[in-house]
N, C-alpha and C positions, 0 to 999 in steps of 0.2 A: 873710085868709090871710097867714101870714108868708112872707117871701122865703126861699129856700134859702141855704145856706152854701157858699161856695167853699172847698174843702179842697185844699191843696197838700201832697203827700207826696214826700219825696226820701230817698235813702239809697244807699250804694255797692253794687256788685255783690257778691253773696254774703251779704248781710245778712238775707235772708229776706223782702224786701219784697213780692215777688209772692204768696207764701203768705199774708201778712198782709192784703194787699189783697183776695185771694179770699175770706177769712173775713169781712172787713168787708162786702164786697158781698153776701155770702149773708145776713148778719144785719141789714142796714139796707135795709128795703123802699123807702125814698124816696131812695136814693142812685144817682146816675147816674155812669158812668165816662166821662170825657172822651176823645173819639176825636181823635187827632192827624192832621194832614195831612202827607203825605210825598211826595217825588219818587222814592223808590226803587221798584223793580219789585215787583209783587205776587207773593208766594210761594204755593206750593200750599196750599190750604185757607183762605187769607185771603179775607175778604169786604170789598168796598169799602163804606165807611160804618159798618162794624162793627169790623174790625181797624184800619183806617186809612182816611182819605180819600186815595185815590191820585190825584195830580195831576201835570201836567207841570211842568218847571222854570219855564216861562214863566207858567203859571197861578199857581204858588207866588209868583213875584216880583210878580205883580199883586196878590195877597193882601197881601203886605208893603207895597206902595206904597199900597194903599187902607186900610192900618191895620186889617186884618181879623183879625190874629193877636195873641193876648195875649202870646205869646212865640214866638221861633223861633231856630233854630241850624242850623249845617251840621255833619254828623258822617259821617265816612268817605265823602266826596264826595256825600252825599245831604242834602237839606234836610228838616227836621222843624219843625212848628209847631202851635200850639193855636188853632184857630178860635174867635173870641169869640162869634159869633152863637148857635150851638147851646147854649153854656154859659149865656148870658144868658137865652135862652128857657126853659131848664130851671129856672134860679134863680127866674125870675118866676112859674113854675108851682108853686113851693114845694119843688122837688127840691133836695137837696144834690148838689153835683158834685165828684167826686174827680179831681184831676190827679196822675198819677204821672209826675213829670218830673225831669230832672237839675237840679243846683243852678244851673247857668247860666240855665236857663229859669225856675227858681223865683225867682231874683233879679229877673228882668224882671217877673214877675207881682206880686211884692211891691211893686215900684215903681208899677205901673199899677193894682193893686187892693190897697191897703193894708189893706182890711177882710178879706182872705183869711186863713183859719186855716192856719198853716204848721206841718208836722210833719216832723222829721228822724228817720229810723230808723237806729239804730247797733247794732253788736255790743257785747257786754259788755266786750270788750277787742280790741285790734288783733291780738293773737296768736290770738284765737278766730276773727277774720275770716279770717286767713291759713290757719288750720286748715280752715275750711269750704271755702275756695276750692281748697285742695290736696286735700281729701278727696273732692271731686267725681270726680276721676280722669279727667276728660274735657277738661282744659285744659292746654295746654303750659306749662312753667315760665316762659318769657319772657312769655307772656300773663298769667299769674298775677302776675308782677312788675309789669307795666304796670297791671293792675287795682288792685294794692295802692298804687302810686304815685298813681293817680287817686283812690283812697279817701282817702289822706292829704290830698290837696288838698280833697276834698269835706268832710272832717271840719272843716277850718278855717272853713267856712261855717255849721256847726251852730249857733253862738251867735246867728246872725241869725234863726233859726226861733223860733216861739212855743213849741213843745213839742218835747221829746226823748223818744222811745220806745226803750227798750232791748230788742232782740230776742234773748232767751235761747234757747239750743238746746232744741228740743222743747217750747217754750212759745208756740206761735203763737196759741193762744186767748187767753192772757193779754195778748199784745201787741195783738191785735185788740180786746180789752176796753178797753184804754187808748185806742186810737184812737176807738172808739165813744163813750167817756166824754168825750173832748175835743170831739167833734162835738156831743154833747148839751149840754155846758157852753157852747159857742159860741152855741147857740140861746137860752140863758138870759142872754146879755149884755143889759144894760139897753137899749142902743140897738136891740136886736132885739125888745124887748117893751114899750117905752115907749108904743106905740100903745094898749095896753090901758088906760092911765091918762089918755088924752087928755082925757076929760071932767072929770077932777079937776085937771088942770094948767092 
């Protein structure tokens, strides 16, 4: 049995990442979504171990000290991190695992797991990204400005990713197709299939 692939996916707010991830998860039967640990309070409807692993700040710090997290960061006074053990267990069982994380966390994963397949999701233009954020109609102008500033910073990291998927308006299926093709290609890497030739080598 071949080991699963670790897939890291990043992209700024408003790029359509959640919709793409949803389509990819629906169409890939052996894909698991990585569940993050967080110190923030559980919100109505969230389920521990499904939405997040909800832990105390002390427990989170212990996870950091024991090197149990692939990546971690603090955001708006709460800590977030990716536990390594559930990911490694799923990979060993042949499941692919998808991490939907910010660029800061992605850089940490790239350093610790260089074999990970990394994908950056971008809008076709920055003007289009601004149009999408403004078009939602539920975000204050100052927050939109901050999200665009964050997006500009995130875009500077895009060249460090293996793949770049452009999220065109109304073309979620096409973007999902590209992500699925990237995952399939990763399984065809020589290092992932060389065991089939071990008797001949």
